[in-house]
VMD Tcl script that draws the C-alpha trace (Angstrom):
set ca {
  {112.06 -27.43 -4.46}
  {110.82 -30.50 -6.17}
  {112.90 -33.06 -7.89}
  {111.89 -35.14 -10.63}
  {110.70 -39.32 -9.33}
  {110.03 -41.82 -11.66}
  {108.00 -44.56 -10.20}
  {105.96 -47.48 -11.41}
  {102.68 -48.00 -10.85}
  {100.97 -51.25 -10.86}
  {98.16 -51.14 -13.67}
  {95.21 -51.11 -11.01}
  {97.20 -48.48 -8.79}
  {97.82 -46.11 -11.95}
  {93.95 -46.56 -13.29}
  {92.55 -45.04 -9.86}
  {95.20 -42.42 -9.81}
  {93.72 -41.49 -13.01}
  {90.47 -41.97 -12.14}
  {90.62 -40.30 -8.83}
  {92.55 -37.51 -11.05}
  {89.48 -36.75 -13.11}
  {86.79 -36.70 -10.26}
  {89.00 -33.93 -8.77}
  {89.68 -32.45 -12.04}
  {94.21 -32.49 -10.82}
  {96.99 -33.53 -13.05}
  {97.98 -37.34 -11.92}
  {100.98 -36.00 -11.04}
  {99.65 -33.31 -8.81}
  {96.86 -35.66 -6.78}
  {100.47 -38.21 -6.42}
  {102.02 -35.83 -4.66}
  {98.93 -35.21 -2.00}
  {98.51 -38.31 -1.96}
  {102.29 -39.54 -0.97}
  {102.36 -36.87 1.51}
  {99.43 -37.34 3.20}
  {100.04 -41.20 3.50}
  {103.14 -39.74 5.07}
  {101.91 -38.24 7.49}
  {99.43 -40.57 8.65}
  {101.92 -43.03 9.00}
  {104.35 -40.66 10.96}
  {100.68 -39.43 12.88}
  {98.40 -42.83 13.24}
  {95.13 -41.00 14.33}
  {95.35 -38.41 11.70}
  {93.45 -38.72 9.19}
  {93.03 -35.91 5.92}
  {89.27 -34.09 5.02}
  {88.00 -32.24 2.36}
  {86.06 -29.31 2.80}
  {84.83 -26.11 1.32}
  {88.54 -24.57 2.02}
  {90.49 -27.28 1.13}
  {91.92 -30.80 2.33}
  {92.83 -30.49 6.24}
  {94.83 -32.41 9.06}
  {92.05 -33.73 11.52}
  {91.72 -36.23 14.30}
  {89.85 -39.49 12.79}
  {88.22 -39.84 16.17}
  {87.53 -35.90 16.72}
  {87.91 -32.31 15.02}
  {90.27 -30.40 12.62}
  {93.76 -30.75 14.07}
  {93.57 -26.54 13.59}
  {90.77 -25.87 15.71}
  {92.57 -28.22 18.56}
  {95.74 -25.94 18.30}
  {94.26 -22.73 18.31}
  {92.19 -23.68 21.42}
  {95.36 -24.97 22.64}
  {97.08 -21.20 21.98}
  {93.91 -19.91 23.94}
  {94.16 -21.79 26.56}
  {97.67 -20.72 27.41}
  {97.60 -17.80 29.84}
  {94.50 -18.83 31.41}
  {96.72 -19.98 34.49}
  {95.51 -23.73 34.31}
  {97.33 -26.89 32.19}
  {96.13 -25.95 27.81}
  {96.04 -29.82 27.46}
  {93.01 -30.01 30.71}
  {91.10 -26.87 29.67}
  {90.80 -27.83 26.38}
  {90.03 -31.90 27.51}
  {87.47 -30.24 29.17}
  {85.66 -27.85 27.12}
  {85.74 -30.34 24.43}
  {85.54 -33.58 25.37}
  {88.23 -35.29 23.69}
  {91.00 -37.76 25.48}
  {94.12 -35.31 26.47}
  {95.99 -38.35 24.16}
  {93.78 -36.97 21.09}
  {94.78 -33.38 22.13}
  {98.46 -34.38 22.29}
  {98.20 -35.71 19.16}
  {97.37 -32.70 17.86}
  {99.61 -30.92 19.37}
  {102.59 -33.25 18.43}
  {101.44 -33.17 14.66}
  {101.27 -29.10 14.94}
  {104.96 -29.66 16.40}
  {106.04 -30.87 12.80}
  {103.95 -28.90 10.93}
  {103.35 -25.45 12.50}
  {103.16 -23.36 9.26}
  {99.95 -25.88 7.40}
  {98.19 -25.53 10.87}
  {99.01 -21.74 11.46}
  {97.70 -20.91 8.01}
  {94.22 -23.42 8.98}
  {94.06 -21.14 11.63}
  {94.65 -17.92 9.83}
  {92.20 -18.47 7.31}
  {89.64 -19.41 9.79}
  {89.81 -15.57 11.39}
  {89.97 -13.83 8.52}
  {86.58 -15.58 7.33}
  {85.02 -15.32 10.71}
  {86.10 -11.47 10.15}
  {84.49 -11.69 7.09}
  {81.35 -13.02 8.46}
  {81.20 -10.68 11.05}
  {81.30 -7.21 8.84}
  {78.66 -9.19 6.28}
  {76.04 -9.28 9.27}
  {76.97 -5.93 10.42}
  {75.99 -4.00 7.22}
  {73.28 -6.66 7.41}
  {72.31 -5.20 10.39}
  {72.73 -1.39 9.37}
  {70.52 -2.32 6.06}
  {67.90 -3.29 8.16}
  {67.81 -0.87 11.34}
  {67.24 1.70 8.09}
}
mol new
graphics top color blue
foreach p $ca { graphics top sphere $p radius 0.5 }
foreach p [lrange $ca 0 end-1] q [lrange $ca 1 end] { graphics top cylinder $p $q radius 0.2 }
display resetview
């Protein structure tokens, strides 16, 4: 649920907000909410940034991949008999501290990251099905 909040923005900030909202085709109030949310998250988790991409904006490590990718790899590493952080560090070359940062972010925002993981799995499955159909079509 949301509630109205009144803010007084300096003219230069308001002008930049208006320009950016036109650039991304979003109402200024919507864009302001996104930017405030992302800013608060980055302030809480230094080293986390937000990136645009084909599936929308997502949290990422400033010096590495998206958070969802690290968390996906951590989940896959569980049950392997090895420490998940050590295994992911070995496989990706990421510093354990960065893996820990991604895990900490996930602990606070699990729905955001789980949604990204699910979206990736869905897209991967769709691409596999498309490749299978193409292969069947070419082999007949």
